[in-house]
C-alpha positions in Angstrom: 0.0 0.0 0.0 2.8 2.4 1.0 4.6 2.1 -2.4 1.4 1.8 -4.8 -1.7 2.8 -3.0 -3.8 5.8 -3.8 -4.9 8.6 -1.3 -7.5 6.5 0.3 -5.4 3.4 0.6 -2.9 5.5 2.1 -5.1 6.8 4.9 -5.8 3.3 5.8 -2.0 2.6 5.6 -1.5 5.6 8.0 -4.1 4.2 10.3 -2.7 0.6 10.4 1.0 1.7 10.8 -0.1 4.0 13.8 -2.0 1.1 15.3 1.0 -1.2 14.7 3.2 1.2 16.5 0.8 1.4 19.6 0.9 -2.4 19.9 4.8 -2.6 19.5 4.9 -4.3 16.2 6.5 -1.2 14.5 8.8 1.6 15.9 6.9 4.9 16.3 10.0 6.6 14.8 9.9 4.5 11.8 6.3 5.3 11.2 6.8 9.0 11.6 9.9 8.7 9.2 7.6 6.9 6.6 4.9 9.6 7.0 7.5 12.3 6.4 8.8 10.6 3.5 5.5 9.6 1.8 4.4 13.4 2.3 0.9 12.4 2.0 -2.0 14.3 3.9 -4.4 11.4 4.0 -1.8 9.0 5.5 -1.3 11.6 8.3 -5.0 11.8 8.7 -5.3 8.2 9.0 -2.6 8.0 11.7 -4.1 11.0 13.7 -7.4 9.1 13.8 -5.5 6.6 15.8 -3.8 9.0 18.1 -6.9 11.1 18.8 -8.9 8.0 20.0 -9.7 8.4 23.8 -9.0 4.7 24.4 -5.7 4.7 22.5 -4.6 7.9 24.6 -5.4 6.3 27.9 -3.3 3.1 26.9 -0.5 4.9 25.1 -0.7 8.6 26.0 3.0 9.5 25.3 3.1 7.8 22.0 -0.3 9.4 20.9 0.7 12.7 22.1 4.1 12.5 20.3 2.4 11.5 17.0 0.0 14.6 17.3 2.8 16.8 18.1 4.9 15.6 15.0 1.8 16.1 12.6 1.3 19.6 13.9 4.7 20.6 13.6 5.1 19.3 10.0 3.9 20.4 6.5 1.0 22.9 7.2 -1.5 20.9 4.9 -0.8 17.8 6.9 -1.0 19.8 10.2 -4.5 20.9 9.0 -5.6 17.5 8.8 -4.1 16.4 12.3 -5.8 19.4 13.6 -9.1 18.6 12.1 -8.7 15.0 13.9 -7.7 16.6 17.1 -11.0 18.5 17.4 -12.5 15.2 18.5 -10.6 15.5 21.7 -12.7 18.3 23.0 -15.2 15.9 24.4 -17.0 16.9 27.4 -18.3 13.4 28.4 -14.5 12.3 28.5 -13.1 15.7 29.8 -9.7 14.5 29.0 -7.0 17.0 29.5 -4.7 17.8 26.4 -1.1 18.8 27.1 -0.6 22.6 26.7 2.1 22.3 24.2 -0.3 20.6 21.9 -3.0 23.1 22.6 -0.7 25.9 21.7 0.3 24.0 18.4 -3.3 23.3 17.6 -4.3 27.0 17.7 -1.2 28.1 15.7 -2.2 25.6 12.9 -5.8 26.8 13.1 -4.6 30.5 12.5 -3.1 29.3 9.2 -6.1 27.5 8.1 -8.3 29.2 5.4 -11.1 26.7 5.9 -14.0 27.0 8.3 -12.1 27.6 11.5 -15.0 27.9 14.0 -16.5 24.6 13.1 -13.6 22.6 14.9 -14.1 24.5 18.1 -17.8 24.0 18.3 -17.4 21.7 21.4 -14.6 23.4 23.3 -16.7 25.5 25.6 -18.6 22.4 26.9 -15.1 20.6 27.3 -13.9 23.6 29.2 -16.6 23.6 31.4 -16.1 20.0 32.3 -12.2 20.0 32.8 -12.5 23.3 35.1 -14.1 21.0 37.6 -10.8 19.1 38.1 -8.2 21.7 37.1 -9.3 25.3 37.1 -5.8 26.7 36.6 -5.4 24.5 33.4 -8.9 25.5 32.2 -8.1 29.0 32.6 -5.1 28.9 30.6 -6.7 27.0 27.8 -9.6 29.6 27.9 -7.0 32.3 27.5 -5.5 30.8 24.4 -8.8 30.0 23.0 -10.3 33.6 23.3 -6.8 35.1 22.2 -7.4 32.9 19.0 -10.9 33.9 18.5 -10.0 37.5 19.0 -7.1 37.1 16.6 -8.8 35.7 13.6 -12.2 37.7 14.5 -14.5 34.6 14.8 -18.0 35.1 16.3 -18.6 33.6 19.7 -21.8 32.1 21.0 -22.9 30.5 24.2 -26.2 28.8 23.4 -26.0 26.3 26.1 -24.4 28.8 28.6 -21.3 26.7 28.9 -19.1 29.7 28.9 -21.1 31.5 31.6 -20.7 28.4 33.6 -17.2 28.1 33.2 -16.6 31.9 34.2 -18.7 31.2 37.4 -16.4 28.1 38.3 -13.3 30.2 37.5 -14.5 33.1 39.5 -15.2 30.8 42.6 -11.8 29.3 42.4 -10.2 32.8 41.9 -11.9 34.2 44.9 -10.8 31.3 47.1 -7.2 32.0 46.0 -7.3 35.8 46.3 -5.6 36.1 49.5 -2.8 33.7 48.8 -2.1 34.8 45.2 -2.9 38.4 45.7 -5.6 38.5 43.1 -3.5 37.0 40.3 -6.1 34.4 39.2 -9.0 36.9 39.7 -7.6 39.5 37.5 -6.9 37.0 34.7 -10.5 35.9 35.1 -11.8 39.4 35.0 -9.8 39.8 31.8 -11.6 36.8 30.3 -15.0 38.2 31.3 -14.1 41.5 29.7 -13.2 39.8 26.4 -16.5 37.7 26.4 -18.4 41.0 26.8 -16.4 42.7 24.0 -17.3 39.6 21.7 -21.0 40.3 22.5 -21.8 37.1 24.5 -25.2 37.7 26.0 -25.0 34.9 28.5 -22.2 37.0 30.2 -24.4 39.9 30.4 -27.1 37.9 31.9 -24.6 36.3 34.2 -23.4 39.7 35.5 -26.9 40.9 36.2 -27.7 37.8 38.1 -24.5 38.0 40.1 -24.8 41.9 40.6 -21.3 42.6 39.4 -20.4 45.7 38.1 
């Protein structure tokens, strides 16, 4: 398949090769070398489908994250395909944290994607609302990157299910608990997020402010 397959067959090759590396039948370094050499976007897509599977990540976290990092750092066309598959990780039911390095690379790739950027982020607000329950500091940092990306590429922002307002509520509660120990550092960051959401016209934040009677 590697030598003679068409694009659809090479997607299958990428998927099978990534699976073989997770099971130890192939070295991941060899798989990545072949992916770079073949220089085929569909092959990277197939491999990324394996690396973004939640069960595979739970069993082989380091390998999956390393594969995604390689894909996001490579040829921009291939990186777009990997980023597209990576969007499935923003699953609020699984609420699996993603390494900050991968998050940064993900948004960097999206900034250079001329295709519909917002669709890939449709579930991120629900995912953030879920992960904030276990790691508010992590959720705050990712939210900052997300809103920075949204502002830079001028994307519309909606909160139809009130996930963002619930996220801000949880972040404010955590920040207020830490206020005496961190001298208001986290609180200032959360207030900055609130201001960004207000500037983007997110109605749920206005409603939240009125309900909380915040100035």
